[in-house]
TORKEKE-523494 format. One record per residue (C-alpha): residue number from 1; x, y, z. Coordinates in steps of 0.05 Angstrom, whole numbers. Each point is the difference from the previous one (the first is absolute). Example, Ala and Ser with C-alpha at 12.3 -4.5 7.8 and 13.67 -1.06 7.14 Angstrom:
2
+-----+--------+--------+--------+
!   i !     c1 !     c2 !     c3 !
+-----+--------+--------+--------+
!   1 !    246 !    -90 !    156 !
!   2 !     27 !     69 !    -13 !
+-----+--------+--------+--------+
This chain:
286
+-----+--------+--------+--------+
!   i !     c1 !     c2 !     c3 !
+-----+--------+--------+--------+
!   1 !     -2 !   -140 !   -424 !
!   2 !    -69 !     -1 !     33 !
!   3 !    -11 !    -45 !     60 !
!   4 !    -56 !    -51 !      3 !
!   5 !    -17 !    -49 !     56 !
!   6 !    -28 !    -47 !    -53 !
!   7 !     66 !     -2 !    -39 !
!   8 !     58 !    -21 !     45 !
!   9 !     69 !     15 !    -27 !
!  10 !     56 !    -51 !      4 !
!  11 !     69 !     27 !     17 !
!  12 !     51 !    -54 !    -20 !
!  13 !     61 !     42 !     18 !
!  14 !    -21 !      2 !     73 !
!  15 !     -9 !    -75 !      3 !
!  16 !     66 !    -13 !    -36 !
!  17 !     36 !     48 !     48 !
!  18 !    -29 !    -31 !     62 !
!  19 !     13 !    -71 !    -24 !
!  20 !     71 !     19 !    -19 !
!  21 !     13 !     30 !     69 !
!  22 !    -28 !    -63 !     32 !
!  23 !     45 !    -45 !    -43 !
!  24 !     61 !     43 !     17 !
!  25 !    -16 !     -2 !     74 !
!  26 !    -11 !    -75 !      0 !
!  27 !     65 !    -13 !    -36 !
!  28 !     40 !     50 !     43 !
!  29 !    -26 !    -24 !     67 !
!  30 !      8 !    -74 !    -18 !
!  31 !     75 !      8 !     13 !
!  32 !     21 !    -17 !     71 !
!  33 !     40 !     64 !      9 !
!  34 !    -60 !     44 !    -14 !
!  35 !    -59 !    -44 !     21 !
!  36 !    -63 !     34 !     24 !
!  37 !    -42 !    -17 !     60 !
!  38 !    -72 !    -21 !     -8 !
!  39 !    -22 !     68 !     26 !
!  40 !     44 !     36 !    -51 !
!  41 !    -27 !    -42 !    -57 !
!  42 !    -71 !     15 !     22 !
!  43 !     14 !     75 !      4 !
!  44 !     32 !      1 !    -69 !
!  45 !    -58 !    -37 !    -32 !
!  46 !    -50 !     47 !     34 !
!  47 !     41 !     59 !    -26 !
!  48 !     -4 !    -28 !    -71 !
!  49 !    -75 !     -9 !      7 !
!  50 !     -6 !     72 !     23 !
!  51 !     41 !     22 !    -59 !
!  52 !    -44 !    -40 !    -47 !
!  53 !    -63 !     29 !     31 !
!  54 !     25 !     71 !    -11 !
!  55 !     21 !    -11 !    -72 !
!  56 !    -59 !    -40 !    -29 !
!  57 !    -73 !     13 !    -16 !
!  58 !    -40 !     35 !     28 !
!  59 !     47 !     40 !     44 !
!  60 !     53 !     18 !    -52 !
!  61 !    -53 !     19 !    -51 !
!  62 !    -40 !     43 !     47 !
!  63 !     63 !     34 !     27 !
!  64 !     25 !     12 !    -71 !
!  65 !    -55 !     46 !    -25 !
!  66 !    -63 !     -1 !     44 !
!  67 !      8 !      9 !     75 !
!  68 !     48 !     36 !     47 !
!  69 !    -30 !    -40 !     57 !
!  70 !     21 !    -65 !    -33 !
!  71 !     68 !     30 !    -19 !
!  72 !     12 !     16 !     74 !
!  73 !    -22 !    -70 !     19 !
!  74 !     49 !    -29 !    -52 !
!  75 !     56 !     42 !     28 !
!  76 !    -15 !    -22 !     71 !
!  77 !      1 !    -73 !    -21 !
!  78 !     69 !     10 !    -32 !
!  79 !     30 !     42 !     56 !
!  80 !    -32 !    -30 !     62 !
!  81 !     -8 !    -73 !    -20 !
!  82 !     41 !    -23 !    -60 !
!  83 !     65 !     37 !     17 !
!  84 !      7 !    -20 !     74 !
!  85 !    -23 !    -72 !    -12 !
!  86 !     51 !     -9 !    -57 !
!  87 !     55 !     29 !     43 !
!  88 !    -17 !    -43 !     60 !
!  89 !     -1 !    -61 !    -45 !
!  90 !     72 !     11 !    -24 !
!  91 !     53 !    -36 !     40 !
!  92 !     58 !     44 !     20 !
!  93 !     48 !    -40 !    -44 !
!  94 !    -44 !     13 !    -61 !
!  95 !     -2 !     75 !     16 !
!  96 !     76 !     -2 !      8 !
!  97 !      8 !    -27 !    -71 !
!  98 !    -50 !     50 !    -28 !
!  99 !     36 !     59 !     32 !
! 100 !     72 !    -25 !    -11 !
! 101 !     15 !     44 !    -62 !
! 102 !     35 !     62 !     28 !
! 103 !    -47 !     50 !    -33 !
! 104 !    -62 !    -35 !     28 !
! 105 !     31 !     -8 !     68 !
! 106 !     19 !     74 !      2 !
! 107 !    -70 !     22 !    -19 !
! 108 !    -34 !    -47 !     50 !
! 109 !     46 !     18 !     59 !
! 110 !    -14 !     74 !    -12 !
! 111 !    -75 !     -5 !    -10 !
! 112 !    -10 !    -46 !     60 !
! 113 !     11 !     55 !     51 !
! 114 !    -67 !     23 !     28 !
! 115 !      4 !     73 !    -21 !
! 116 !     21 !    -16 !    -71 !
! 117 !    -52 !    -56 !     -6 !
! 118 !    -54 !     48 !     25 !
! 119 !     20 !     53 !    -51 !
! 120 !      6 !    -49 !    -57 !
! 121 !    -67 !    -32 !     15 !
! 122 !    -35 !     67 !      7 !
! 123 !     29 !     24 !    -67 !
! 124 !    -18 !    -64 !    -37 !
! 125 !    -70 !     -7 !     26 !
! 126 !    -13 !     75 !     -6 !
! 127 !     25 !      7 !    -71 !
! 128 !    -35 !    -63 !    -25 !
! 129 !    -65 !     24 !     31 !
! 130 !     -1 !     69 !    -33 !
! 131 !    -51 !     13 !    -55 !
! 132 !     52 !      6 !    -56 !
! 133 !     30 !    -68 !     20 !
! 134 !    -69 !    -34 !      2 !
! 135 !    -17 !     30 !    -67 !
! 136 !     65 !    -25 !    -30 !
! 137 !    -12 !    -70 !     28 !
! 138 !    -70 !     -1 !    -30 !
! 139 !     27 !     13 !    -70 !
! 140 !     35 !    -67 !    -10 !
! 141 !     10 !    -67 !     34 !
! 142 !     75 !     11 !      0 !
! 143 !     -7 !     64 !     39 !
! 144 !    -48 !    -35 !     48 !
! 145 !     52 !    -55 !     10 !
! 146 !     54 !     51 !     16 !
! 147 !    -45 !     33 !     52 !
! 148 !    -15 !    -68 !     32 !
! 149 !     74 !    -17 !      3 !
! 150 !     16 !     68 !     32 !
! 151 !    -56 !    -11 !     51 !
! 152 !     27 !    -69 !     17 !
! 153 !     70 !     30 !      6 !
! 154 !    -27 !     51 !     49 !
! 155 !    -29 !    -58 !     40 !
! 156 !     67 !    -36 !      2 !
! 157 !     35 !     64 !     22 !
! 158 !    -52 !     11 !     54 !
! 159 !      9 !    -69 !     31 !
! 160 !     76 !    -10 !     -8 !
! 161 !     17 !     35 !     67 !
! 162 !    -52 !    -44 !     34 !
! 163 !     12 !    -69 !    -31 !
! 164 !     72 !    -17 !     18 !
! 165 !     25 !    -32 !    -65 !
! 166 !     58 !     44 !    -23 !
! 167 !     66 !    -31 !     25 !
! 168 !     52 !     42 !     36 !
! 169 !    -50 !     53 !     22 !
! 170 !    -14 !     15 !     73 !
! 171 !    -75 !    -12 !      9 !
! 172 !    -47 !     48 !     34 !
! 173 !    -25 !    -19 !     68 !
! 174 !    -75 !    -10 !     13 !
! 175 !     -9 !     72 !     23 !
! 176 !     36 !     27 !    -61 !
! 177 !    -42 !    -43 !    -47 !
! 178 !    -65 !     21 !     34 !
! 179 !     18 !     74 !     -4 !
! 180 !     22 !     -8 !    -72 !
! 181 !    -66 !    -33 !    -21 !
! 182 !    -40 !     53 !     37 !
! 183 !     37 !     53 !    -41 !
! 184 !    -11 !    -39 !    -64 !
! 185 !    -75 !     -2 !     13 !
! 186 !     -3 !     76 !      0 !
! 187 !     47 !     28 !    -53 !
! 188 !    -18 !    -40 !    -63 !
! 189 !    -75 !     10 !      7 !
! 190 !      1 !     76 !     -7 !
! 191 !    -38 !     -4 !    -67 !
! 192 !    -60 !    -29 !     36 !
! 193 !    -16 !     69 !     29 !
! 194 !     -6 !     29 !    -70 !
! 195 !    -45 !    -59 !    -21 !
! 196 !    -46 !      9 !     59 !
! 197 !     -7 !     76 !     -1 !
! 198 !      4 !     16 !    -74 !
! 199 !    -64 !     32 !    -27 !
! 200 !      7 !    -32 !    -69 !
! 201 !     29 !    -63 !    -31 !
! 202 !     76 !      5 !     -9 !
! 203 !     10 !    -59 !    -47 !
! 204 !    -33 !     11 !    -68 !
! 205 !     31 !    -64 !    -28 !
! 206 !    -42 !    -43 !     48 !
! 207 !    -71 !     -5 !    -28 !
! 208 !    -66 !    -39 !      3 !
! 209 !      1 !     -9 !     76 !
! 210 !    -75 !     11 !      2 !
! 211 !    -14 !    -54 !    -52 !
! 212 !     49 !    -52 !     25 !
! 213 !      0 !     11 !     76 !
! 214 !    -61 !     43 !     14 !
! 215 !     44 !     57 !     26 !
! 216 !      6 !     72 !    -24 !
! 217 !     71 !     20 !    -19 !
! 218 !      4 !     46 !     61 !
! 219 !    -28 !    -54 !     46 !
! 220 !     50 !    -50 !    -27 !
! 221 !     56 !     49 !     13 !
! 222 !    -22 !     16 !     71 !
! 223 !     -7 !    -74 !     18 !
! 224 !     71 !     -9 !    -27 !
! 225 !     26 !     49 !     51 !
! 226 !    -33 !    -36 !     57 !
! 227 !     24 !    -68 !    -25 !
! 228 !     72 !     26 !     -7 !
! 229 !     -1 !     25 !     72 !
! 230 !    -37 !    -58 !     33 !
! 231 !     35 !    -55 !    -39 !
! 232 !     70 !     27 !     14 !
! 233 !    -14 !     18 !     72 !
! 234 !    -34 !    -67 !     12 !
! 235 !     59 !    -42 !    -24 !
! 236 !     60 !     42 !     21 !
! 237 !    -27 !     19 !     68 !
! 238 !    -17 !    -72 !     18 !
! 239 !     71 !    -22 !    -18 !
! 240 !     30 !     61 !     35 !
! 241 !    -38 !    -15 !     65 !
! 242 !     23 !    -73 !     -3 !
! 243 !     72 !     26 !     -1 !
! 244 !    -15 !     49 !     56 !
! 245 !    -27 !    -56 !     43 !
! 246 !     60 !    -45 !    -15 !
! 247 !     50 !     55 !     15 !
! 248 !      5 !     -8 !     77 !
! 249 !     16 !    -74 !     -8 !
! 250 !     48 !      4 !    -58 !
! 251 !     39 !     65 !      7 !
! 252 !     46 !    -27 !     56 !
! 253 !     18 !    -59 !    -44 !
! 254 !     22 !     40 !    -62 !
! 255 !     74 !     -8 !     16 !
! 256 !     -6 !    -75 !     11 !
! 257 !    -27 !    -17 !    -69 !
! 258 !     44 !    -51 !    -37 !
! 259 !     46 !     24 !    -55 !
! 260 !     -8 !    -36 !    -66 !
! 261 !     57 !    -12 !    -49 !
! 262 !    -39 !     31 !    -58 !
! 263 !     -2 !     65 !     39 !
! 264 !     75 !     -2 !     14 !
! 265 !     15 !    -18 !    -73 !
! 266 !    -42 !     57 !    -27 !
! 267 !     32 !     50 !     49 !
! 268 !     69 !    -22 !    -23 !
! 269 !    -20 !      8 !    -73 !
! 270 !    -24 !     71 !     13 !
! 271 !     63 !     17 !     38 !
! 272 !     43 !    -27 !    -57 !
! 273 !    -38 !     43 !    -51 !
! 274 !      8 !     62 !     44 !
! 275 !     74 !    -13 !      7 !
! 276 !      8 !    -10 !    -75 !
! 277 !    -38 !     65 !    -14 !
! 278 !     46 !     36 !     48 !
! 279 !     62 !    -29 !    -33 !
! 280 !    -25 !     19 !    -69 !
! 281 !    -14 !     72 !     22 !
! 282 !     70 !      6 !     30 !
! 283 !     33 !    -25 !    -64 !
! 284 !    -37 !     48 !    -46 !
! 285 !     46 !     50 !    -34 !
! 286 !     -3 !     71 !     26 !
+-----+--------+--------+--------+
């Protein structure tokens, strides 16, 4: 489908999704046990707006089949804005209910460790940014939606070790969070080197950059590399340095943080599942 500035495209699915998430959040946080603070509500709404911006005209249309530069911008909105704001906006009790199913809890507790989160984020962002993946996404809106969901998932994984929302998990200290974000700013952006230094366009499915944006395909690709680096460094390094500056004041107080019942309850549930698995293994024949 060709892009035209004079012919905006309406994306009803994006609006329905965002409105549905807002209705769910309002209903969930209206209960006293899982009420959200004003700051959390503001962050969640801003996260929804970022999600809407990334999945509606013109960004989603340009990223779909025209410009790698806009595709990178869309990915950065999802990973660096929508994902952390949505996580920050979730009260811990709401996250506890979302992660209560054993299979979800097992996946989250494994992926939340910094090394695993770094590897998972690098793989997801790397694979979804390769030419074959971008070509596949440009062939249908379903494929495009899958790629957007995978990118948003990468954003959630990136920020889970930083935003303390998973119950029963020992949080990283400020120094650990800062070091983790610094590592995350480097590994997932390795494709940007190829975009900057390639001598020819690598994405044949993205076309008409000259007509729509006034950029040559190679120029669009090179700018994408710079945006990927500068955007990721700009956000993650700022947050990392905030944690580094907070570290001297907060590290001595790590052992004095209050223990919440939801953390104790989740730890007991995990211990019970481990004990049951051990019992089942001992009772297996042979």
